[in-house]
PyMOL CGO cylinders between C-alpha atoms (Angstrom):
from pymol import cmd
from pymol.cgo import CYLINDER

trace = [
    CYLINDER, -0.54, -0.09, 0.12, 1.30, 3.62, -0.17, 0.3, 1, 1, 1, 1, 1, 1,
    CYLINDER, 1.30, 3.62, -0.17, 1.39, 6.56, 0.98, 0.3, 1, 1, 1, 1, 1, 1,
    CYLINDER, 1.39, 6.56, 0.98, -0.23, 9.56, -1.72, 0.3, 1, 1, 1, 1, 1, 1,
    CYLINDER, -0.23, 9.56, -1.72, 1.29, 12.58, 0.45, 0.3, 1, 1, 1, 1, 1, 1,
    CYLINDER, 1.29, 12.58, 0.45, -1.45, 15.47, -1.67, 0.3, 1, 1, 1, 1, 1, 1,
    CYLINDER, -1.45, 15.47, -1.67, 0.99, 18.02, -1.36, 0.3, 1, 1, 1, 1, 1, 1,
    CYLINDER, 0.99, 18.02, -1.36, -0.99, 20.80, -3.37, 0.3, 1, 1, 1, 1, 1, 1,
    CYLINDER, -0.99, 20.80, -3.37, -0.73, 24.52, -1.60, 0.3, 1, 1, 1, 1, 1, 1,
    CYLINDER, -0.73, 24.52, -1.60, 2.19, 23.73, 0.54, 0.3, 1, 1, 1, 1, 1, 1,
    CYLINDER, 2.19, 23.73, 0.54, 4.85, 24.72, -0.05, 0.3, 1, 1, 1, 1, 1, 1,
    CYLINDER, 4.85, 24.72, -0.05, 8.81, 23.18, -1.15, 0.3, 1, 1, 1, 1, 1, 1,
    CYLINDER, 8.81, 23.18, -1.15, 10.06, 23.62, 2.72, 0.3, 1, 1, 1, 1, 1, 1,
    CYLINDER, 10.06, 23.62, 2.72, 6.80, 21.60, 3.50, 0.3, 1, 1, 1, 1, 1, 1,
    CYLINDER, 6.80, 21.60, 3.50, 7.18, 19.06, 1.51, 0.3, 1, 1, 1, 1, 1, 1,
    CYLINDER, 7.18, 19.06, 1.51, 11.04, 18.27, 1.85, 0.3, 1, 1, 1, 1, 1, 1,
    CYLINDER, 11.04, 18.27, 1.85, 10.13, 18.42, 5.50, 0.3, 1, 1, 1, 1, 1, 1,
    CYLINDER, 10.13, 18.42, 5.50, 7.78, 15.05, 4.70, 0.3, 1, 1, 1, 1, 1, 1,
    CYLINDER, 7.78, 15.05, 4.70, 10.90, 13.71, 2.46, 0.3, 1, 1, 1, 1, 1, 1,
    CYLINDER, 10.90, 13.71, 2.46, 13.01, 13.52, 5.28, 0.3, 1, 1, 1, 1, 1, 1,
    CYLINDER, 13.01, 13.52, 5.28, 10.69, 11.57, 7.17, 0.3, 1, 1, 1, 1, 1, 1,
    CYLINDER, 10.69, 11.57, 7.17, 10.88, 9.38, 5.27, 0.3, 1, 1, 1, 1, 1, 1,
    CYLINDER, 10.88, 9.38, 5.27, 7.76, 10.15, 2.81, 0.3, 1, 1, 1, 1, 1, 1,
    CYLINDER, 7.76, 10.15, 2.81, 8.55, 9.38, -1.43, 0.3, 1, 1, 1, 1, 1, 1,
    CYLINDER, 8.55, 9.38, -1.43, 5.18, 9.33, -3.18, 0.3, 1, 1, 1, 1, 1, 1,
    CYLINDER, 5.18, 9.33, -3.18, 3.29, 12.90, -3.24, 0.3, 1, 1, 1, 1, 1, 1,
    CYLINDER, 3.29, 12.90, -3.24, 0.60, 13.99, -4.98, 0.3, 1, 1, 1, 1, 1, 1,
    CYLINDER, 0.60, 13.99, -4.98, -0.24, 17.12, -6.95, 0.3, 1, 1, 1, 1, 1, 1,
    CYLINDER, -0.24, 17.12, -6.95, -3.46, 19.21, -8.69, 0.3, 1, 1, 1, 1, 1, 1,
    CYLINDER, -3.46, 19.21, -8.69, -2.31, 20.71, -11.19, 0.3, 1, 1, 1, 1, 1, 1,
    CYLINDER, -2.31, 20.71, -11.19, 0.81, 20.72, -13.59, 0.3, 1, 1, 1, 1, 1, 1,
    CYLINDER, 0.81, 20.72, -13.59, 2.10, 24.11, -13.01, 0.3, 1, 1, 1, 1, 1, 1,
    CYLINDER, 2.10, 24.11, -13.01, 2.04, 23.96, -8.98, 0.3, 1, 1, 1, 1, 1, 1,
    CYLINDER, 2.04, 23.96, -8.98, 3.55, 20.87, -9.48, 0.3, 1, 1, 1, 1, 1, 1,
    CYLINDER, 3.55, 20.87, -9.48, 6.35, 21.57, -12.68, 0.3, 1, 1, 1, 1, 1, 1,
    CYLINDER, 6.35, 21.57, -12.68, 6.53, 25.21, -10.04, 0.3, 1, 1, 1, 1, 1, 1,
    CYLINDER, 6.53, 25.21, -10.04, 8.16, 22.47, -7.28, 0.3, 1, 1, 1, 1, 1, 1,
    CYLINDER, 8.16, 22.47, -7.28, 9.26, 19.39, -8.04, 0.3, 1, 1, 1, 1, 1, 1,
    CYLINDER, 9.26, 19.39, -8.04, 11.95, 19.57, -9.80, 0.3, 1, 1, 1, 1, 1, 1,
    CYLINDER, 11.95, 19.57, -9.80, 14.54, 21.32, -7.66, 0.3, 1, 1, 1, 1, 1, 1,
    CYLINDER, 14.54, 21.32, -7.66, 13.10, 18.33, -5.37, 0.3, 1, 1, 1, 1, 1, 1,
    CYLINDER, 13.10, 18.33, -5.37, 13.79, 15.88, -7.15, 0.3, 1, 1, 1, 1, 1, 1,
    CYLINDER, 13.79, 15.88, -7.15, 17.32, 15.95, -7.55, 0.3, 1, 1, 1, 1, 1, 1,
    CYLINDER, 17.32, 15.95, -7.55, 18.41, 15.58, -4.77, 0.3, 1, 1, 1, 1, 1, 1,
    CYLINDER, 18.41, 15.58, -4.77, 15.78, 13.06, -4.10, 0.3, 1, 1, 1, 1, 1, 1,
    CYLINDER, 15.78, 13.06, -4.10, 15.43, 10.88, -7.59, 0.3, 1, 1, 1, 1, 1, 1,
    CYLINDER, 15.43, 10.88, -7.59, 13.53, 8.95, -5.39, 0.3, 1, 1, 1, 1, 1, 1,
    CYLINDER, 13.53, 8.95, -5.39, 10.48, 10.48, -5.05, 0.3, 1, 1, 1, 1, 1, 1,
    CYLINDER, 10.48, 10.48, -5.05, 7.48, 8.82, -7.11, 0.3, 1, 1, 1, 1, 1, 1,
    CYLINDER, 7.48, 8.82, -7.11, 4.60, 11.88, -8.34, 0.3, 1, 1, 1, 1, 1, 1,
    CYLINDER, 4.60, 11.88, -8.34, 1.38, 11.49, -9.57, 0.3, 1, 1, 1, 1, 1, 1,
    CYLINDER, 1.38, 11.49, -9.57, -1.41, 13.83, -10.29, 0.3, 1, 1, 1, 1, 1, 1,
    CYLINDER, -1.41, 13.83, -10.29, -4.31, 13.39, -8.93, 0.3, 1, 1, 1, 1, 1, 1,
    CYLINDER, -4.31, 13.39, -8.93, -6.37, 16.90, -10.45, 0.3, 1, 1, 1, 1, 1, 1,
    CYLINDER, -6.37, 16.90, -10.45, -8.15, 16.82, -13.64, 0.3, 1, 1, 1, 1, 1, 1,
    CYLINDER, -8.15, 16.82, -13.64, -5.64, 17.47, -16.81, 0.3, 1, 1, 1, 1, 1, 1,
    CYLINDER, -5.64, 17.47, -16.81, -6.28, 19.82, -19.93, 0.3, 1, 1, 1, 1, 1, 1,
    CYLINDER, -6.28, 19.82, -19.93, -5.19, 18.26, -23.11, 0.3, 1, 1, 1, 1, 1, 1,
    CYLINDER, -5.19, 18.26, -23.11, -3.33, 21.70, -23.07, 0.3, 1, 1, 1, 1, 1, 1,
    CYLINDER, -3.33, 21.70, -23.07, -0.92, 20.50, -19.61, 0.3, 1, 1, 1, 1, 1, 1,
    CYLINDER, -0.92, 20.50, -19.61, -0.87, 16.33, -21.29, 0.3, 1, 1, 1, 1, 1, 1,
    CYLINDER, -0.87, 16.33, -21.29, 2.41, 17.79, -23.40, 0.3, 1, 1, 1, 1, 1, 1,
    CYLINDER, 2.41, 17.79, -23.40, 3.66, 18.88, -19.29, 0.3, 1, 1, 1, 1, 1, 1,
    CYLINDER, 3.66, 18.88, -19.29, 2.24, 16.34, -17.45, 0.3, 1, 1, 1, 1, 1, 1,
    CYLINDER, 2.24, 16.34, -17.45, 3.36, 13.19, -19.27, 0.3, 1, 1, 1, 1, 1, 1,
    CYLINDER, 3.36, 13.19, -19.27, 7.15, 14.33, -18.53, 0.3, 1, 1, 1, 1, 1, 1,
    CYLINDER, 7.15, 14.33, -18.53, 6.76, 15.64, -15.01, 0.3, 1, 1, 1, 1, 1, 1,
    CYLINDER, 6.76, 15.64, -15.01, 4.13, 13.02, -13.39, 0.3, 1, 1, 1, 1, 1, 1,
    CYLINDER, 4.13, 13.02, -13.39, 5.26, 9.12, -13.21, 0.3, 1, 1, 1, 1, 1, 1,
    CYLINDER, 5.26, 9.12, -13.21, 1.00, 8.05, -12.09, 0.3, 1, 1, 1, 1, 1, 1,
    CYLINDER, 1.00, 8.05, -12.09, -1.33, 10.30, -13.89, 0.3, 1, 1, 1, 1, 1, 1,
    CYLINDER, -1.33, 10.30, -13.89, -4.51, 9.03, -11.95, 0.3, 1, 1, 1, 1, 1, 1,
    CYLINDER, -4.51, 9.03, -11.95, -7.36, 11.03, -13.34, 0.3, 1, 1, 1, 1, 1, 1,
    CYLINDER, -7.36, 11.03, -13.34, -7.96, 9.85, -17.14, 0.3, 1, 1, 1, 1, 1, 1,
    CYLINDER, -7.96, 9.85, -17.14, -11.15, 10.86, -17.67, 0.3, 1, 1, 1, 1, 1, 1,
    CYLINDER, -11.15, 10.86, -17.67, -12.93, 11.49, -20.83, 0.3, 1, 1, 1, 1, 1, 1,
    CYLINDER, -12.93, 11.49, -20.83, -11.97, 9.66, -24.37, 0.3, 1, 1, 1, 1, 1, 1,
    CYLINDER, -11.97, 9.66, -24.37, -9.91, 13.35, -26.15, 0.3, 1, 1, 1, 1, 1, 1,
    CYLINDER, -9.91, 13.35, -26.15, -7.40, 13.17, -23.00, 0.3, 1, 1, 1, 1, 1, 1,
    CYLINDER, -7.40, 13.17, -23.00, -6.75, 9.15, -23.42, 0.3, 1, 1, 1, 1, 1, 1,
    CYLINDER, -6.75, 9.15, -23.42, -6.34, 10.45, -26.98, 0.3, 1, 1, 1, 1, 1, 1,
    CYLINDER, -6.34, 10.45, -26.98, -4.27, 13.07, -26.47, 0.3, 1, 1, 1, 1, 1, 1,
    CYLINDER, -4.27, 13.07, -26.47, -2.02, 11.20, -23.54, 0.3, 1, 1, 1, 1, 1, 1,
    CYLINDER, -2.02, 11.20, -23.54, -2.02, 8.10, -26.66, 0.3, 1, 1, 1, 1, 1, 1,
    CYLINDER, -2.02, 8.10, -26.66, -0.10, 10.83, -28.33, 0.3, 1, 1, 1, 1, 1, 1,
    CYLINDER, -0.10, 10.83, -28.33, 2.52, 12.15, -26.67, 0.3, 1, 1, 1, 1, 1, 1,
    CYLINDER, 2.52, 12.15, -26.67, 3.47, 9.03, -25.09, 0.3, 1, 1, 1, 1, 1, 1,
    CYLINDER, 3.47, 9.03, -25.09, 4.52, 8.25, -28.45, 0.3, 1, 1, 1, 1, 1, 1,
    CYLINDER, 4.52, 8.25, -28.45, 6.22, 10.93, -29.94, 0.3, 1, 1, 1, 1, 1, 1,
    CYLINDER, 6.22, 10.93, -29.94, 8.16, 11.68, -26.46, 0.3, 1, 1, 1, 1, 1, 1,
    CYLINDER, 8.16, 11.68, -26.46, 8.17, 7.00, -25.65, 0.3, 1, 1, 1, 1, 1, 1,
    CYLINDER, 8.17, 7.00, -25.65, 8.04, 8.38, -21.73, 0.3, 1, 1, 1, 1, 1, 1,
    CYLINDER, 8.04, 8.38, -21.73, 5.22, 5.92, -20.54, 0.3, 1, 1, 1, 1, 1, 1,
    CYLINDER, 5.22, 5.92, -20.54, 4.02, 7.29, -16.87, 0.3, 1, 1, 1, 1, 1, 1,
    CYLINDER, 4.02, 7.29, -16.87, 1.96, 4.72, -15.52, 0.3, 1, 1, 1, 1, 1, 1,
    CYLINDER, 1.96, 4.72, -15.52, -2.30, 5.83, -15.86, 0.3, 1, 1, 1, 1, 1, 1,
    CYLINDER, -2.30, 5.83, -15.86, -5.65, 5.72, -13.38, 0.3, 1, 1, 1, 1, 1, 1,
    CYLINDER, -5.65, 5.72, -13.38, -8.50, 6.20, -14.61, 0.3, 1, 1, 1, 1, 1, 1,
    CYLINDER, -8.50, 6.20, -14.61, -10.98, 8.29, -12.02, 0.3, 1, 1, 1, 1, 1, 1,
    CYLINDER, -10.98, 8.29, -12.02, -14.51, 6.78, -12.10, 0.3, 1, 1, 1, 1, 1, 1,
    CYLINDER, -14.51, 6.78, -12.10, -17.67, 9.62, -11.21, 0.3, 1, 1, 1, 1, 1, 1,
    CYLINDER, -17.67, 9.62, -11.21, -18.77, 6.69, -8.52, 0.3, 1, 1, 1, 1, 1, 1,
    CYLINDER, -18.77, 6.69, -8.52, -21.81, 9.32, -7.24, 0.3, 1, 1, 1, 1, 1, 1,
    CYLINDER, -21.81, 9.32, -7.24, -22.35, 10.09, -10.54, 0.3, 1, 1, 1, 1, 1, 1,
    CYLINDER, -22.35, 10.09, -10.54, -22.16, 13.63, -9.84, 0.3, 1, 1, 1, 1, 1, 1,
    CYLINDER, -22.16, 13.63, -9.84, -22.55, 15.96, -12.35, 0.3, 1, 1, 1, 1, 1, 1,
    CYLINDER, -22.55, 15.96, -12.35, -19.75, 18.83, -11.02, 0.3, 1, 1, 1, 1, 1, 1,
    CYLINDER, -19.75, 18.83, -11.02, -17.38, 15.87, -10.52, 0.3, 1, 1, 1, 1, 1, 1,
    CYLINDER, -17.38, 15.87, -10.52, -15.04, 14.63, -13.24, 0.3, 1, 1, 1, 1, 1, 1,
    CYLINDER, -15.04, 14.63, -13.24, -14.65, 11.03, -14.48, 0.3, 1, 1, 1, 1, 1, 1,
    CYLINDER, -14.65, 11.03, -14.48, -15.95, 8.24, -15.98, 0.3, 1, 1, 1, 1, 1, 1,
    CYLINDER, -15.95, 8.24, -15.98, -19.68, 6.83, -15.46, 0.3, 1, 1, 1, 1, 1, 1,
    CYLINDER, -19.68, 6.83, -15.46, -20.15, 3.73, -13.81, 0.3, 1, 1, 1, 1, 1, 1,
    CYLINDER, -20.15, 3.73, -13.81, -22.14, 1.75, -17.06, 0.3, 1, 1, 1, 1, 1, 1,
    CYLINDER, -22.14, 1.75, -17.06, -18.85, 3.50, -19.52, 0.3, 1, 1, 1, 1, 1, 1,
    CYLINDER, -18.85, 3.50, -19.52, -16.38, 1.61, -17.14, 0.3, 1, 1, 1, 1, 1, 1,
    CYLINDER, -16.38, 1.61, -17.14, -15.77, -1.53, -19.92, 0.3, 1, 1, 1, 1, 1, 1,
    CYLINDER, -15.77, -1.53, -19.92, -15.62, 0.68, -22.31, 0.3, 1, 1, 1, 1, 1, 1,
    CYLINDER, -15.62, 0.68, -22.31, -13.54, 3.13, -21.30, 0.3, 1, 1, 1, 1, 1, 1,
    CYLINDER, -13.54, 3.13, -21.30, -10.53, 1.02, -20.04, 0.3, 1, 1, 1, 1, 1, 1,
    CYLINDER, -10.53, 1.02, -20.04, -11.09, -1.68, -23.21, 0.3, 1, 1, 1, 1, 1, 1,
    CYLINDER, -11.09, -1.68, -23.21, -10.62, 2.21, -25.40, 0.3, 1, 1, 1, 1, 1, 1,
    CYLINDER, -10.62, 2.21, -25.40, -8.07, 2.83, -23.19, 0.3, 1, 1, 1, 1, 1, 1,
    CYLINDER, -8.07, 2.83, -23.19, -5.81, -0.67, -22.74, 0.3, 1, 1, 1, 1, 1, 1,
    CYLINDER, -5.81, -0.67, -22.74, -7.06, -2.26, -26.75, 0.3, 1, 1, 1, 1, 1, 1,
    CYLINDER, -7.06, -2.26, -26.75, -7.91, 0.22, -29.21, 0.3, 1, 1, 1, 1, 1, 1,
    CYLINDER, -7.91, 0.22, -29.21, -5.12, 3.05, -27.85, 0.3, 1, 1, 1, 1, 1, 1,
    CYLINDER, -5.12, 3.05, -27.85, -2.50, 0.62, -25.65, 0.3, 1, 1, 1, 1, 1, 1,
    CYLINDER, -2.50, 0.62, -25.65, -2.04, 3.23, -22.83, 0.3, 1, 1, 1, 1, 1, 1,
    CYLINDER, -2.04, 3.23, -22.83, -0.39, 1.58, -20.27, 0.3, 1, 1, 1, 1, 1, 1,
    CYLINDER, -0.39, 1.58, -20.27, -3.69, 1.71, -17.36, 0.3, 1, 1, 1, 1, 1, 1,
    CYLINDER, -3.69, 1.71, -17.36, -3.33, 0.03, -14.34, 0.3, 1, 1, 1, 1, 1, 1,
    CYLINDER, -3.33, 0.03, -14.34, -5.85, 1.07, -12.80, 0.3, 1, 1, 1, 1, 1, 1,
    CYLINDER, -5.85, 1.07, -12.80, -9.38, 2.80, -11.31, 0.3, 1, 1, 1, 1, 1, 1,
    CYLINDER, -9.38, 2.80, -11.31, -9.21, 6.31, -9.01, 0.3, 1, 1, 1, 1, 1, 1,
    CYLINDER, -9.21, 6.31, -9.01, -12.34, 7.52, -6.93, 0.3, 1, 1, 1, 1, 1, 1,
    CYLINDER, -12.34, 7.52, -6.93, -13.67, 10.50, -4.84, 0.3, 1, 1, 1, 1, 1, 1,
    CYLINDER, -13.67, 10.50, -4.84, -16.73, 9.27, -3.13, 0.3, 1, 1, 1, 1, 1, 1,
    CYLINDER, -16.73, 9.27, -3.13, -19.59, 12.07, -2.58, 0.3, 1, 1, 1, 1, 1, 1,
    CYLINDER, -19.59, 12.07, -2.58, -19.20, 13.93, 0.74, 0.3, 1, 1, 1, 1, 1, 1,
    CYLINDER, -19.20, 13.93, 0.74, -22.48, 12.23, 2.06, 0.3, 1, 1, 1, 1, 1, 1,
    CYLINDER, -22.48, 12.23, 2.06, -22.45, 9.81, 1.42, 0.3, 1, 1, 1, 1, 1, 1,
    CYLINDER, -22.45, 9.81, 1.42, -21.13, 5.57, 2.81, 0.3, 1, 1, 1, 1, 1, 1,
    CYLINDER, -21.13, 5.57, 2.81, -17.31, 5.50, 1.75, 0.3, 1, 1, 1, 1, 1, 1,
    CYLINDER, -17.31, 5.50, 1.75, -17.75, 2.19, 1.68, 0.3, 1, 1, 1, 1, 1, 1,
    CYLINDER, -17.75, 2.19, 1.68, -20.03, 1.85, -1.00, 0.3, 1, 1, 1, 1, 1, 1,
    CYLINDER, -20.03, 1.85, -1.00, -17.61, 3.26, -3.51, 0.3, 1, 1, 1, 1, 1, 1,
    CYLINDER, -17.61, 3.26, -3.51, -14.79, 2.02, -2.66, 0.3, 1, 1, 1, 1, 1, 1,
    CYLINDER, -14.79, 2.02, -2.66, -15.87, -1.62, -2.75, 0.3, 1, 1, 1, 1, 1, 1,
    CYLINDER, -15.87, -1.62, -2.75, -17.68, -0.51, -6.33, 0.3, 1, 1, 1, 1, 1, 1,
    CYLINDER, -17.68, -0.51, -6.33, -14.64, 0.59, -8.12, 0.3, 1, 1, 1, 1, 1, 1,
    CYLINDER, -14.64, 0.59, -8.12, -12.96, -2.88, -6.33, 0.3, 1, 1, 1, 1, 1, 1,
    CYLINDER, -12.96, -2.88, -6.33, -15.37, -4.37, -8.11, 0.3, 1, 1, 1, 1, 1, 1,
    CYLINDER, -15.37, -4.37, -8.11, -14.68, -2.54, -11.38, 0.3, 1, 1, 1, 1, 1, 1,
    CYLINDER, -14.68, -2.54, -11.38, -10.83, -3.07, -11.04, 0.3, 1, 1, 1, 1, 1, 1,
    CYLINDER, -10.83, -3.07, -11.04, -11.04, -6.52, -10.67, 0.3, 1, 1, 1, 1, 1, 1,
    CYLINDER, -11.04, -6.52, -10.67, -13.43, -7.19, -13.63, 0.3, 1, 1, 1, 1, 1, 1,
    CYLINDER, -13.43, -7.19, -13.63, -10.64, -5.76, -14.74, 0.3, 1, 1, 1, 1, 1, 1,
    CYLINDER, -10.64, -5.76, -14.74, -8.02, -7.05, -13.97, 0.3, 1, 1, 1, 1, 1, 1,
    CYLINDER, -8.02, -7.05, -13.97, -6.62, -4.17, -12.29, 0.3, 1, 1, 1, 1, 1, 1,
    CYLINDER, -6.62, -4.17, -12.29, -3.80, -3.79, -9.51, 0.3, 1, 1, 1, 1, 1, 1,
    CYLINDER, -3.80, -3.79, -9.51, -3.64, -0.49, -8.51, 0.3, 1, 1, 1, 1, 1, 1,
    CYLINDER, -3.64, -0.49, -8.51, -7.19, 1.03, -6.64, 0.3, 1, 1, 1, 1, 1, 1,
    CYLINDER, -7.19, 1.03, -6.64, -6.44, 5.02, -5.42, 0.3, 1, 1, 1, 1, 1, 1,
    CYLINDER, -6.44, 5.02, -5.42, -9.07, 5.42, -2.93, 0.3, 1, 1, 1, 1, 1, 1,
    CYLINDER, -9.07, 5.42, -2.93, -9.56, 6.56, 0.24, 0.3, 1, 1, 1, 1, 1, 1,
    CYLINDER, -9.56, 6.56, 0.24, -8.23, 10.52, 1.97, 0.3, 1, 1, 1, 1, 1, 1,
    CYLINDER, -8.23, 10.52, 1.97, -7.50, 11.22, 5.20, 0.3, 1, 1, 1, 1, 1, 1,
    CYLINDER, -7.50, 11.22, 5.20, -10.70, 11.39, 6.83, 0.3, 1, 1, 1, 1, 1, 1,
    CYLINDER, -10.70, 11.39, 6.83, -11.93, 7.25, 5.22, 0.3, 1, 1, 1, 1, 1, 1,
    CYLINDER, -11.93, 7.25, 5.22, -8.39, 5.62, 4.26, 0.3, 1, 1, 1, 1, 1, 1,
    CYLINDER, -8.39, 5.62, 4.26, -8.36, 3.17, 6.18, 0.3, 1, 1, 1, 1, 1, 1,
    CYLINDER, -8.36, 3.17, 6.18, -11.98, 2.36, 5.18, 0.3, 1, 1, 1, 1, 1, 1,
    CYLINDER, -11.98, 2.36, 5.18, -10.70, 1.83, 1.62, 0.3, 1, 1, 1, 1, 1, 1,
    CYLINDER, -10.70, 1.83, 1.62, -7.56, 0.57, 2.80, 0.3, 1, 1, 1, 1, 1, 1,
    CYLINDER, -7.56, 0.57, 2.80, -10.51, -2.45, 4.36, 0.3, 1, 1, 1, 1, 1, 1,
    CYLINDER, -10.51, -2.45, 4.36, -11.86, -2.47, 0.91, 0.3, 1, 1, 1, 1, 1, 1,
    CYLINDER, -11.86, -2.47, 0.91, -9.05, -2.78, -1.62, 0.3, 1, 1, 1, 1, 1, 1,
    CYLINDER, -9.05, -2.78, -1.62, -6.71, 0.55, -1.62, 0.3, 1, 1, 1, 1, 1, 1,
    CYLINDER, -6.71, 0.55, -1.62, -3.14, 0.53, -3.26, 0.3, 1, 1, 1, 1, 1, 1,
    CYLINDER, -3.14, 0.53, -3.26, -2.60, 3.57, -3.23, 0.3, 1, 1, 1, 1, 1, 1,
    CYLINDER, -2.60, 3.57, -3.23, -4.64, 6.66, -0.40, 0.3, 1, 1, 1, 1, 1, 1,
    CYLINDER, -4.64, 6.66, -0.40, -4.03, 10.37, -0.89, 0.3, 1, 1, 1, 1, 1, 1,
    CYLINDER, -4.03, 10.37, -0.89, -3.82, 11.69, 2.32, 0.3, 1, 1, 1, 1, 1, 1,
    CYLINDER, -3.82, 11.69, 2.32, -3.23, 15.67, 2.91, 0.3, 1, 1, 1, 1, 1, 1,
    CYLINDER, -3.23, 15.67, 2.91, -4.76, 17.77, 5.79, 0.3, 1, 1, 1, 1, 1, 1,
    CYLINDER, -4.76, 17.77, 5.79, -3.24, 14.03, 7.92, 0.3, 1, 1, 1, 1, 1, 1,
    CYLINDER, -3.24, 14.03, 7.92, -0.13, 15.06, 7.24, 0.3, 1, 1, 1, 1, 1, 1,
    CYLINDER, -0.13, 15.06, 7.24, 0.73, 18.52, 6.47, 0.3, 1, 1, 1, 1, 1, 1,
    CYLINDER, 0.73, 18.52, 6.47, -1.45, 19.84, 8.22, 0.3, 1, 1, 1, 1, 1, 1,
    CYLINDER, -1.45, 19.84, 8.22, -4.40, 22.58, 6.88, 0.3, 1, 1, 1, 1, 1, 1,
    CYLINDER, -4.40, 22.58, 6.88, -3.85, 23.79, 3.92, 0.3, 1, 1, 1, 1, 1, 1,
    CYLINDER, -3.85, 23.79, 3.92, -1.72, 27.71, 3.03, 0.3, 1, 1, 1, 1, 1, 1,
    CYLINDER, -1.72, 27.71, 3.03, -5.56, 30.54, 2.69, 0.3, 1, 1, 1, 1, 1, 1,
]
cmd.load_cgo(trace, "trace")
């Protein structure tokens, strides 16, 4: 199980403190913020693995493919196609997770559960993308366990071994239901800077 320290909005100094405690996996929401912080950090900490956990716009795909080790928010065909083109162009292939909108929330990104099978097929077979797992963010007011269970069932159906689910408030439930990655920010860094 991998702990992803969600470092968005936190300073390089705060991240260095967490690195000194042994943390190696970090999650950032924005490509530009990660580009501002992590190249310098990686010069002295080569073991860092960087995860994109926020939405990815197609115009940021080139930078994302170069910068991140894992992109957890693949959620639409246009983005998958752009990732495939860029990975072929530069011959660099970060691992990918498909974000599933398990709560079918209209304001939230992610593939709807009914579309997961066809989207996995598109990504893996048609585009040859290195999809290794699924990610979800349950609705705030729902019981997280049912969303984690649904995601785990989908992953099993497609023999996907990586499940990124669970955050500071519900990571213990996520681990119990099969999470391989949990994304924890405030429990590690404290409250986000204003």
